[in-house]
C-alpha positions in Angstrom: -8.7 -13.4 -24.9 -5.8 -11.7 -23.1 -7.5 -8.6 -21.9 -10.7 -6.7 -21.7 -10.5 -3.0 -22.5 -12.6 -0.9 -20.1 -13.4 2.6 -19.2 -12.9 1.7 -15.6 -13.3 3.0 -12.2 -12.0 5.6 -10.1 -9.8 4.8 -7.5 -8.5 8.0 -5.9 -6.7 7.8 -2.6 -6.9 10.9 -0.5 -5.6 10.8 3.1 -5.5 13.4 5.8 -3.6 12.3 8.8 -0.3 12.3 10.8 2.1 9.5 10.2 2.0 8.7 14.0 -1.8 9.1 14.3 -3.9 6.1 15.4 -7.2 6.0 13.6 -10.0 5.6 16.0 -12.8 4.4 13.6 -13.1 4.0 9.9 -16.1 4.5 7.7 -16.1 3.4 4.0 -18.3 3.5 0.9 -17.4 1.0 -1.8 -18.9 1.2 -5.3 -18.4 -1.1 -8.2 -20.5 -1.2 -11.4 -20.0 -3.7 -14.2 -23.5 -4.0 -15.5 -24.8 -0.6 -16.5 -28.5 -0.1 -17.1 -28.1 1.4 -20.6 -25.1 -0.4 -21.7 -24.6 -3.9 -23.1 -22.0 -6.6 -22.8 -19.1 -5.7 -25.1 -20.7 -2.3 -25.8 -20.0 -0.5 -22.6 -20.5 -3.0 -19.8 -17.5 -4.1 -17.8 -16.6 -7.5 -16.5 -14.9 -7.1 -13.1 -15.6 -3.7 -11.6 -18.2 -5.1 -9.3 -15.9 -7.9 -8.3 -13.1 -5.4 -7.6 -15.5 -3.6 -5.2 -16.5 -6.8 -3.4 -12.8 -7.8 -3.0 -12.0 -4.3 -1.7 -14.9 -4.6 0.8 -13.6 -8.0 1.9 -10.2 -6.7 2.5 -11.5 -3.7 4.5 -13.7 -5.8 6.8 -11.6 -9.0 7.1 -9.8 -10.0 10.3 -6.5 -10.1 8.4 -7.4 -6.8 6.6 -8.4 -3.4 8.0 -10.9 -5.0 10.4 -13.5 -2.3 9.9 -16.9 -3.2 11.5 -19.3 -4.1 8.8 -21.9 -1.6 10.0 -19.3 1.1 9.2 -19.1 0.0 5.5 -21.6 0.5 2.7 -21.1 -1.6 -0.5 -23.0 -0.6 -3.6 -22.8 -2.8 -6.8 -24.5 -2.5 -10.2 -28.2 -1.5 -9.9 -27.6 -0.4 -6.3 -25.1 2.2 -7.4 -27.3 5.0 -8.7 -26.3 8.6 -8.3 -28.8 9.3 -5.5 -27.6 6.1 -3.7 -24.0 7.0 -4.0 -24.4 10.5 -2.7 -26.7 9.2 0.1 -24.1 6.6 1.1 -21.5 9.2 1.3 -23.5 10.9 4.1 -22.0 8.0 6.2 -18.9 10.2 6.5 -20.8 12.7 8.6 -20.5 10.2 11.5 -16.7 10.6 11.4 -14.9 12.4 14.3 -11.6 14.2 13.9 -9.6 11.1 14.8 -11.4 8.9 12.4 -10.8 7.8 8.8 -13.1 7.7 5.8 -12.6 5.7 2.6 -14.4 6.0 -0.8 -13.7 3.4 -3.5 -15.3 3.6 -7.0 -14.9 1.0 -9.7 -16.8 1.6 -12.9 -16.7 3.9 -15.9 -15.0 7.3 -15.6 -14.5 10.2 -17.9 -12.9 13.7 -17.6 -14.1 15.1 -14.3 -16.8 12.5 -13.6 -17.8 9.0 -12.6 -20.7 7.1 -14.3 -23.4 5.8 -11.9 -25.5 2.7 -12.8 -28.2 4.6 -14.6 -25.9 6.9 -16.7 -26.2 7.0 -20.4 -22.6 8.2 -20.6 -23.9 11.7 -20.9 -26.2 12.0 -17.8 -26.6 11.5 -14.9 -23.0 11.8 -13.8 -21.3 11.9 -10.4 -18.8 14.7 -10.6 -15.4 14.7 -8.9 -16.5 18.0 -7.4 -19.4 16.3 -5.7 -17.1 13.7 -4.2 -14.6 16.3 -3.1 -17.4 18.2 -1.4 -18.4 15.1 0.7 -14.8 14.8 1.8 -14.5 18.5 2.7 -17.7 18.4 4.8 -16.6 15.6 7.0 -14.4 16.0 10.1 -12.1 13.0 9.6 -8.4 13.8 9.6 -7.7 10.7 7.4 -9.5 10.5 4.1 -9.1 7.9 1.4 -10.6 7.7 -2.0 -9.3 5.2 -4.4 -9.5 5.7 -8.2 -9.0 3.1 -10.9 -10.5 4.8 -13.9 -10.0 5.8 -17.5 -8.9 9.4 -17.5 -8.8 9.3 -13.6 -5.7 11.5 -13.9 -8.0 14.4 -14.8 -8.4 14.7 -11.0 -4.6 15.1 -10.5 -2.6 18.0 -9.0 0.9 16.5 -9.3 2.5 13.2 -9.8 4.2 11.6 -6.8 6.8 11.9 -5.4 7.6 15.6 -5.6 9.0 17.4 -2.6 6.7 20.4 -3.3 3.7 18.3 -2.4 4.8 17.9 1.2 3.4 20.1 4.0 6.0 21.4 6.4 3.7 23.6 8.5 0.5 21.9 9.3 -0.8 18.4 10.4 -2.9 17.7 7.2 -1.6 15.1 4.7 -3.5 14.6 1.4 -2.7 11.6 -0.8 -4.3 10.8 -4.1 -3.6 7.5 -6.0 -5.1 7.0 -9.5 -5.0 4.1 -11.8 -3.9 6.0 -15.0 -2.9 9.2 -16.6 -5.6 11.8 -17.6 -5.5 10.6 -21.2 -5.3 6.9 -20.6 -7.8 4.0 -20.2 -7.5 1.6 -17.3 -7.7 -2.1 -18.3 -9.2 -5.3 -16.8 -7.8 -8.7 -17.7 -9.7 -12.0 -17.8 -6.7 -14.0 -16.5 -6.6 -11.7 -13.4 -10.4 -11.6 -13.0 -9.9 -8.0 -12.0 -8.7 -4.5 -13.1 -5.0 -4.6 -13.2 -4.7 -1.6 -10.9 -6.9 -3.0 -8.2 -5.4 -6.4 -8.5 -1.9 -5.1 -7.6 -3.2 -2.5 -5.1 -4.8 -5.3 -3.1 -1.7 -7.4 -3.4 0.3 -4.5 -2.1 -2.0 -3.7 0.8 -2.0 -7.3 1.9 1.8 -7.3 2.4 3.6 -7.6 -0.9 4.6 -4.0 -0.8 6.4 -4.3 2.6 9.9 -3.8 1.2 11.6 -3.5 4.6 9.6 -6.1 6.4 8.5 -3.8 9.2 4.8 -4.9 8.8 3.8 -1.5 7.6 3.0 -0.4 4.1 3.9 3.2 3.5 2.8 5.6 0.8 6.1 5.3 -1.0 6.1 1.5 -0.8 2.6 1.3 -2.1 3.3 3.6 -5.0 6.5 1.9 -6.0 5.0 -1.6 -5.9 1.7 -0.8 -7.7 3.2 1.5 -10.3 6.0 -0.9 -11.3 3.7 -3.9 -11.6 0.9 -2.2 -13.4 3.3 -0.6 -15.9 5.1 -3.9 -16.4 2.0 -6.1 -16.7 0.1 -3.8 -19.0 3.2 -3.4 -21.3 3.8 -7.2 -21.5 0.1 -8.3 -21.9 -1.2 -5.4 -24.0 1.7 -4.3 -26.3 -0.7 -2.6 -28.7 -1.4 0.0 -26.0 0.9 2.3 -24.1 1.7 1.1 -20.6 -0.9 2.0 -18.0 0.7 4.5 -15.7 -0.7 5.0 -12.1 -0.1 8.3 -10.4 0.1 9.4 -6.8 0.2 13.0 -5.6 -0.9 15.2 -2.7 0.7 16.5 0.5 2.1 13.8 2.8 5.3 12.3 4.1 6.6 9.5 2.0 6.6 7.2 5.1 2.9 7.8 5.8 1.5 4.4 7.0 -1.3 3.3 4.6 -1.8 -0.3 6.0 -0.4 -2.2 8.9 -0.1 -6.0 8.6 -1.4 -8.3 11.3 
């Protein structure tokens, strides 16, 4: 079986920082839901969303990854990832100081304007994009990341990257959003990858494959180019019945904004 269709996760990347800024501390909330309470295998359940979340958690905490202290990271998978637990976990961001960074990663079902928590029927309850945005707004961190790999994740979009109009010339706030697909597309997971295709290439990029100039730093532009090209190519080659999956990046940030530094 070459692929598994999925209404998959949200992976939104939203950063507020200066390119030269050194992040003091990072706080992260990672969510992945494959086995929904009210869905069944082949009839709504996913296969690899929880694995994507665990792999992202490993990357964030690993010595050769972002090296985030484990006490600064909350991982919620499957039955742990209820709406109350997700919103409660996001209160972790209240600990962030202005020089800190916060990260939210969601892998699971998405729809227009919402993410589905574990107990959702598909109609309710829902975690709205607005609720996530509010948690980001209320924290003091200058660098904010939310990664979205979801069907219809593009409904959160402002503009596709790169466009010069998205760049701020007057203040020190940079905002970057990276989504797995357009607003009218599904995001797909493949058995032979054992992951969602977007998260698979995202992690590959962050671990060094996107370092085009070999300077040991992955910039926003390098990340976008690597992930977008490979997701589009892979989905087109392995799922010709569908339109190619098109990740999008938008926001207000310099194209050379560092996203990851390699050891």
